[in-house]
N, CA and C of each residue as an Amber inpcrd file, in Angstrom:
protein
   384
   0.6420000  -1.3250000  -0.1340000  -0.1850000  -0.0420000  -0.1500000
   0.8040000   1.3510000  -0.2400000   0.3020000   1.9260000  -0.8290000
   1.2430000   3.3300000  -0.8420000   0.5280000   4.5220000  -0.0990000
   0.8250000   5.6850000   0.0630000   0.6030000   6.7340000   0.7780000
  -0.5740000   7.1570000   0.2260000  -1.6810000   7.5930000   0.9020000
  -3.2030000   7.5240000   0.4650000  -3.4490000   9.5390000   0.9010000
  -3.6390000  10.1240000   0.1230000  -3.9240000  11.5210000   0.6660000
  -5.3870000  12.0400000   0.4050000  -5.9580000  12.5160000   1.6600000
  -7.2260000  12.4740000   1.6140000  -7.5890000  13.9260000   2.3940000
  -8.4150000  14.7250000   1.7090000  -8.7950000  16.3530000   2.6940000
 -10.3590000  16.1240000   3.1170000 -10.1030000  16.4920000   4.4970000
 -11.5100000  16.8330000   4.9780000 -11.5900000  18.3800000   5.2060000
 -13.1570000  18.7160000   5.1350000 -13.1890000  20.3460000   5.5290000
 -14.4600000  20.6260000   6.4510000 -14.6280000  21.3840000   7.4350000
 -15.5230000  21.7920000   7.9560000 -15.6960000  23.2990000   9.0460000
 -16.5940000  24.0280000   8.3310000 -16.3460000  25.3530000   8.6540000
 -15.2690000  25.9870000   8.0840000 -14.7040000  26.6630000   8.7810000
 -13.1460000  27.1590000   8.0540000 -12.0210000  26.1700000   8.1000000
 -12.2210000  25.0930000   8.8460000 -10.8650000  23.8260000   8.8580000
 -10.9050000  23.1810000   7.9600000  -9.5680000  22.7260000   7.7200000
  -9.0680000  22.0530000   6.6120000  -8.0700000  21.2080000   6.8670000
  -8.5130000  19.7190000   6.6660000  -7.4050000  18.6900000   7.4730000
  -6.8490000  17.7100000   6.0220000  -5.6530000  17.7140000   6.2580000
  -5.2760000  16.7540000   5.3500000  -4.3260000  15.2930000   6.1010000
  -4.9110000  14.7750000   5.4860000  -4.7360000  12.9460000   5.8010000
  -3.7360000  12.4110000   5.3250000  -2.5000000  11.8270000   5.5020000
  -1.4700000  10.9050000   5.2300000  -1.4430000   9.3400000   5.5000000
  -2.1540000   8.8700000   4.8920000  -2.1580000   7.4500000   5.3660000
  -1.3790000   6.0360000   4.8730000  -1.0690000   5.4330000   5.5340000
   0.0230000   4.5610000   5.0980000  -0.0300000   2.9430000   6.1700000
   0.3340000   1.8760000   5.9070000  -0.0330000   0.8710000   6.5810000
   1.1080000   1.2840000   7.7130000   0.8430000   0.8470000   9.0440000
   1.7120000   0.8000000  10.4340000   1.2910000   0.3630000  11.5500000
   1.4380000   0.8700000  12.6550000   1.0630000   0.2430000  13.9820000
  -0.1210000   1.3570000  14.9930000  -0.5600000   2.2190000  14.0890000
  -1.3440000   3.1100000  14.8030000  -1.1680000   4.1390000  15.1400000
   0.0020000   4.8770000  14.7650000   0.5280000   5.8780000  14.6620000
   0.1220000   7.5230000  14.5550000  -1.0730000   8.4450000  15.3860000
  -1.6000000   9.5630000  14.5800000  -0.9960000  10.8510000  15.1250000
  -0.3000000  11.2660000  14.3200000   0.2710000  12.5980000  14.2210000
  -0.6300000  13.8020000  13.9110000  -0.6290000  14.8800000  14.6250000
  -1.4150000  16.0680000  14.2380000  -0.7000000  17.0490000  14.4920000
  -0.2750000  17.6600000  13.2540000   0.8060000  18.9490000  13.2160000
   1.5870000  18.7690000  14.2190000   2.5920000  17.5110000  14.1750000
   4.0450000  16.8680000  14.6560000   3.5490000  16.7020000  16.2020000
   2.6120000  16.6670000  16.2420000   1.7760000  16.3520000  17.9790000
   1.3310000  14.8740000  18.2030000   1.1740000  14.3130000  19.2270000
   0.3040000  13.0730000  18.8850000  -1.0600000  13.5120000  19.3360000
  -1.9290000  12.6750000  18.4290000  -3.3680000  12.8460000  18.5680000
  -3.9940000  13.5340000  19.9610000  -3.3560000  12.4970000  20.8770000
  -3.9030000  12.8200000  22.3280000  -3.5630000  14.2750000  22.9950000
  -2.6160000  14.8170000  22.3000000  -1.8090000  16.0120000  22.9260000
  -2.5310000  17.3170000  22.2460000  -2.9230000  16.9540000  20.9530000
  -3.4720000  17.5460000  20.2240000  -4.6540000  18.1430000  20.3960000
  -5.8590000  17.4420000  20.4250000  -7.1890000  17.1150000  20.9550000
  -7.2230000  16.4590000  22.2850000  -7.3530000  17.4940000  23.2490000
  -7.0360000  17.1030000  24.8260000  -8.2640000  16.0970000  24.9580000
  -9.7610000  16.8990000  24.8260000 -10.8190000  16.5020000  25.5140000
 -11.0910000  15.2710000  25.0090000 -11.8960000  13.7710000  25.9530000
 -11.9540000  12.7270000  25.3430000 -13.0800000  12.7550000  24.1010000
 -14.0080000  13.8230000  24.0080000 -15.0160000  13.4700000  23.2040000
 -14.3500000  13.9160000  21.9340000 -13.1300000  14.5490000  21.6610000
 -12.6820000  15.0780000  20.4330000 -11.6050000  13.6620000  19.9740000
 -11.2660000  12.8690000  20.7020000 -10.5720000  11.8550000  20.5110000
 -11.5260000  11.0720000  19.8880000 -12.1560000  10.6580000  20.8820000
 -13.5550000   9.6130000  20.1740000 -13.8150000   9.9760000  18.6820000
 -13.8660000  11.4620000  18.3810000 -14.4790000  11.6570000  16.8060000
 -13.5310000  11.4370000  15.9830000 -12.3180000  11.3850000  16.5900000
 -11.0680000  10.8990000  15.3290000 -11.2650000   9.4040000  14.9750000
 -11.0780000   8.7440000  16.3170000 -10.8570000   7.4410000  16.2610000
 -12.3470000   6.4970000  15.8700000 -13.3280000   7.2230000  16.1050000
 -14.6920000   6.9860000  15.4270000 -14.6090000   6.1040000  13.7910000
 -13.9440000   6.6330000  12.8960000 -14.0950000   5.7060000  11.6120000
 -13.4220000   4.3110000  11.8600000 -12.2570000   4.3320000  12.8050000
 -11.4920000   3.0030000  12.7270000 -12.4710000   2.2520000  13.6470000
 -13.0050000   2.6010000  14.8970000 -13.8480000   1.9520000  15.6820000
 -15.1540000   1.3590000  14.7660000 -15.3960000   2.0160000  14.0330000
 -16.9190000   1.4200000  13.1090000 -16.1580000   0.2320000  12.0270000
 -14.9460000   0.5830000  11.5630000 -14.5100000  -0.4330000  10.5590000
 -13.6490000  -1.4340000  11.0660000 -13.3850000  -1.7190000  12.2260000
 -12.4520000  -2.3230000  13.1550000 -11.1760000  -2.3400000  12.5500000
 -10.5270000  -1.2730000  12.0440000  -9.0960000  -0.9590000  11.4290000
  -8.3170000  -0.3250000  12.4470000  -8.4950000  -0.1000000  14.2630000
  -7.8400000   0.2080000  14.7560000  -6.1810000  -0.2510000  15.0880000
  -5.1490000   0.5150000  14.7810000  -3.9680000   0.3360000  15.0610000
  -3.5000000  -0.4590000  13.5490000  -4.1250000  -0.2650000  12.5300000
  -3.3790000  -0.6710000  11.4120000  -2.8150000   0.1790000  10.5290000
  -3.2810000   1.6950000  10.4970000  -2.5380000   2.6030000   9.5230000
  -1.9090000   3.5630000  10.5160000  -0.7550000   3.9410000   9.9790000
  -0.0640000   5.7470000  10.5810000  -0.5320000   6.4420000   9.4550000
  -1.0470000   7.8800000  10.4610000  -1.6830000   9.0390000  10.0860000
  -0.5880000   9.8690000  10.4170000  -0.3560000  10.7890000   9.2830000
   0.3780000  12.1710000   9.4070000  -0.9240000  13.1370000   8.9820000
  -1.1590000  13.9770000   9.8730000  -2.2360000  14.9330000   9.6530000
  -1.7110000  16.1920000   9.9300000  -2.0610000  16.9970000   8.7800000
  -2.1650000  18.8840000   9.0270000  -3.4750000  19.3390000   8.9870000
  -3.7610000  20.0470000  10.1440000  -5.1980000  20.5450000  10.1500000
  -4.6860000  22.2100000  10.1700000  -5.5730000  23.1100000   9.6300000
  -5.5190000  24.7670000   9.6840000  -6.9090000  25.0840000   9.9050000
  -6.9930000  26.2410000  10.3910000  -8.2500000  26.8610000  10.3100000
  -9.1690000  26.6630000  11.3530000 -10.1890000  27.1660000  11.9400000
 -11.4980000  27.4040000  12.4710000 -10.8120000  26.6350000  14.0770000
 -12.0190000  25.9340000  14.8430000 -11.8590000  25.4550000  15.8950000
 -11.5700000  24.4420000  15.9100000 -11.0450000  24.0030000  17.8150000
 -10.7610000  22.7620000  18.1480000 -12.0040000  21.6510000  17.3040000
 -13.3630000  21.7850000  17.7420000 -14.4540000  21.0140000  17.4050000
 -14.3020000  20.7670000  15.9200000 -14.2250000  21.9200000  15.0300000
 -14.1700000  22.0400000  13.6190000 -13.0100000  21.3240000  12.8390000
 -12.1370000  21.2650000  13.7030000 -10.9610000  20.5300000  13.3030000
 -10.9910000  19.0130000  13.3870000 -11.6060000  18.6460000  14.3900000
 -11.7360000  17.0880000  14.5580000 -12.7730000  16.6480000  14.0120000
 -13.8730000  17.4150000  13.0740000 -14.8900000  16.9470000  12.6030000
 -13.9620000  17.0340000  10.7230000 -13.5040000  17.8160000  10.5410000
 -12.6120000  17.7390000   9.2730000 -11.6720000  16.5150000   9.3330000
 -11.0690000  16.1300000  10.2450000 -10.0820000  15.3650000  10.3580000
 -10.6390000  13.5010000  10.2850000 -11.9330000  13.5520000  11.0020000
 -13.0510000  12.7580000  11.0300000 -13.1730000  12.0750000   9.3910000
 -13.6500000  13.2130000   8.7380000 -14.0840000  13.1950000   7.2640000
 -13.0870000  12.9500000   6.5370000 -11.8540000  13.5020000   6.5590000
 -10.7240000  12.8420000   6.1020000 -10.0770000  11.3220000   6.1620000
 -10.3110000  10.9650000   7.2670000  -9.9740000   9.5800000   7.6030000
 -10.8080000   8.5830000   7.2810000 -12.3330000   9.0260000   7.1760000
 -13.2560000   8.4330000   6.5730000 -12.9500000   8.0240000   5.2150000
 -12.5610000   8.9610000   4.2280000 -12.4730000   9.0860000   2.7490000
 -11.3810000   8.3150000   2.6660000 -10.0780000   8.1770000   3.5790000
  -8.7550000   7.3620000   3.2860000  -9.3220000   6.0120000   3.6640000
  -9.8830000   5.6680000   4.4140000 -10.7770000   4.4350000   4.6780000
 -11.0950000   3.6790000   3.3930000 -11.9460000   4.3780000   3.1930000
 -12.8390000   4.1120000   1.7980000 -12.0620000   3.9060000   0.4520000
 -10.6270000   4.6270000   0.1860000 -10.1880000   4.6290000  -0.6640000
  -9.1600000   3.1680000  -0.6310000  -8.8280000   2.8340000   0.8590000
  -7.9610000   1.7410000   1.3490000  -8.8380000   0.2940000   0.9160000
 -10.3510000   0.2280000   1.5060000 -11.0740000  -0.7500000   1.2040000
 -12.6090000  -0.1660000   0.5860000 -13.3720000  -0.1690000  -0.3000000
 -14.2380000  -0.0770000  -0.5040000 -15.4100000  -0.6510000   0.1340000
 -15.3300000  -1.6010000   1.1200000 -16.0170000  -2.4340000   1.6920000
 -16.4570000  -1.5730000   3.1990000 -15.7350000  -0.7590000   3.0950000
 -15.8600000   0.3660000   4.5770000 -16.8440000   1.3610000   4.4050000
 -16.9980000   1.8180000   2.9580000 -17.9280000   2.6160000   2.6570000
 -19.5640000   2.8100000   3.2290000 -20.1830000   1.2510000   3.2470000
 -21.3280000   1.1110000   3.3910000 -21.1890000   1.2260000   5.0780000
 -20.4860000   0.7360000   5.6800000 -20.5870000   1.1520000   7.3660000
 -20.2660000   2.6580000   7.7520000 -19.5740000   3.5840000   7.1350000
 -19.0090000   4.7290000   7.1520000 -20.6130000   5.4750000   6.8810000
 -20.9300000   5.1960000   5.7820000 -21.9430000   6.1230000   5.1280000
 -23.4690000   5.9140000   6.0520000 -23.5510000   4.8550000   6.3450000
 -24.6150000   4.6080000   7.4090000 -24.6240000   5.6040000   8.7440000
 -23.4730000   5.7960000   9.2070000 -23.2520000   6.5740000  10.2540000
 -23.3070000   8.0450000  10.1320000 -23.1500000   8.3150000   8.7610000
 -22.9490000   9.5200000   8.3320000 -21.7770000  10.4640000   8.3240000
 -20.8390000   9.1820000   8.5910000 -19.1920000  10.2550000   8.1900000
 -18.4130000  10.5410000   7.0650000 -19.1140000  10.1350000   5.9970000
 -18.8240000  10.9100000   4.8410000 -19.4960000  12.2210000   4.0430000
 -20.6060000  12.4790000   4.9600000 -20.7780000  13.6710000   4.1640000
 -20.2260000  14.8720000   5.0330000 -20.0060000  15.9290000   4.2170000
 -19.2810000  17.0030000   4.1880000 -20.5280000  18.1740000   4.5780000
 -20.4930000  18.3790000   5.9400000 -21.4260000  19.4360000   6.6090000
 -21.2060000  20.9850000   6.0020000 -21.9670000  21.3520000   5.3110000
 -21.9010000  22.5800000   4.6990000 -22.1260000  23.6530000   4.9000000
 -22.4710000  23.7300000   6.3610000 -22.7590000  24.8340000   7.2530000
 -21.7390000  25.7670000   7.6290000 -21.9060000  27.0390000   6.9930000
 -20.6100000  27.7270000   6.8270000 -21.2980000  29.4880000   8.0200000
 -20.3250000  30.0990000   8.3360000 -20.5740000  31.1540000   8.9580000
 -21.2310000  32.4480000   8.1540000 -22.5820000  32.9050000   8.0060000
 -23.3230000  33.9940000   7.3020000 -22.2100000  35.1010000   7.2380000
 -22.0660000  35.8900000   6.0960000 -21.3900000  36.9500000   6.2460000
 -21.9240000  38.1100000   6.7990000 -21.7040000  39.2550000   7.2200000
 -22.0430000  40.0610000   7.3790000 -22.3100000  41.2790000   6.5900000
 -23.7960000  41.9340000   6.5890000 -24.5250000  42.6860000   5.5730000
 -23.9080000  44.1280000   5.7490000 -23.5710000  44.7280000   4.8160000
 -23.3540000  46.5720000   5.3320000 -25.0270000  46.9920000   5.7580000
 -24.8840000  47.8460000   6.5080000 -25.8230000  48.8850000   6.9990000
 -26.7810000  47.6990000   8.2730000 -25.8860000  46.8800000   8.6260000
 -26.3220000  45.6500000   9.5270000 -25.0430000  45.4100000  10.9790000
 -25.5180000  45.2910000  12.1040000 -24.3830000  45.2550000  12.9510000
 -23.7790000  43.8850000  12.6740000 -24.4700000  42.7390000  12.1550000
 -24.0110000  41.6600000  12.3870000 -24.6260000  41.0400000  11.0590000
 -24.7150000  39.8120000  10.7940000 -25.3730000  38.3530000   9.6460000
 -27.0710000  39.1780000   9.3820000 -27.4700000  39.0130000  10.7740000
 -29.1350000  39.3250000  10.9100000 -29.2580000  40.4810000  11.4670000
 -28.5480000  40.5060000  12.5480000 -28.8080000  41.6250000  13.7220000
 -28.8720000  42.6670000  13.0590000 -29.5930000  43.8670000  13.3400000
 -29.9270000  45.1880000  12.5430000 -29.4820000  45.9550000  13.8190000
 -29.3480000  47.3950000  13.1910000 -28.9370000  48.4400000  13.8060000
 -30.3580000  48.8000000  14.6820000 -30.4950000  49.6330000  15.7760000
 -31.9200000  50.0650000  16.5330000 -32.0710000  51.0330000  15.5710000
 -33.6490000  50.6770000  15.6480000 -34.3720000  51.4570000  14.7700000
 -35.3190000  52.4700000  15.8050000 -34.8220000  53.6880000  15.4250000
 -35.6980000  54.5000000  16.1070000 -36.8220000  55.7660000  15.2380000
 -38.0000000  55.4500000  15.9940000 -39.2100000  56.0070000  14.9130000
 -39.3730000  57.3330000  15.1390000 -38.7430000  57.9000000  16.2410000
 -38.9200000  59.2960000  16.7480000 -37.7090000  60.0790000  17.1800000
């Protein structure tokens, strides 16, 4: 197996995952994944594709992630890992798709409009 490169996005976060056969070492921005994503819920999000497909400890991952917050970054990494597992073995696709791990979440922050305070909030209106 060669190195497989996949990209995952969520809000403004972009994650690039380089997957290769190995012992299960996951590095995120040159740190261990448990150091980069400190909370157990974020660590579970990253490991979720491996748990569903029973492939824990089979692949080494080198991940670079930019932009957004920690939650958006974890979701972007999860999508990229899911896409990589589908490239490795097409049979994983059904398991991951039923859990919704292959869907890109399209929700983005709405832009601020001119003449308004924020995207939807208006300046206070005074009748008199």
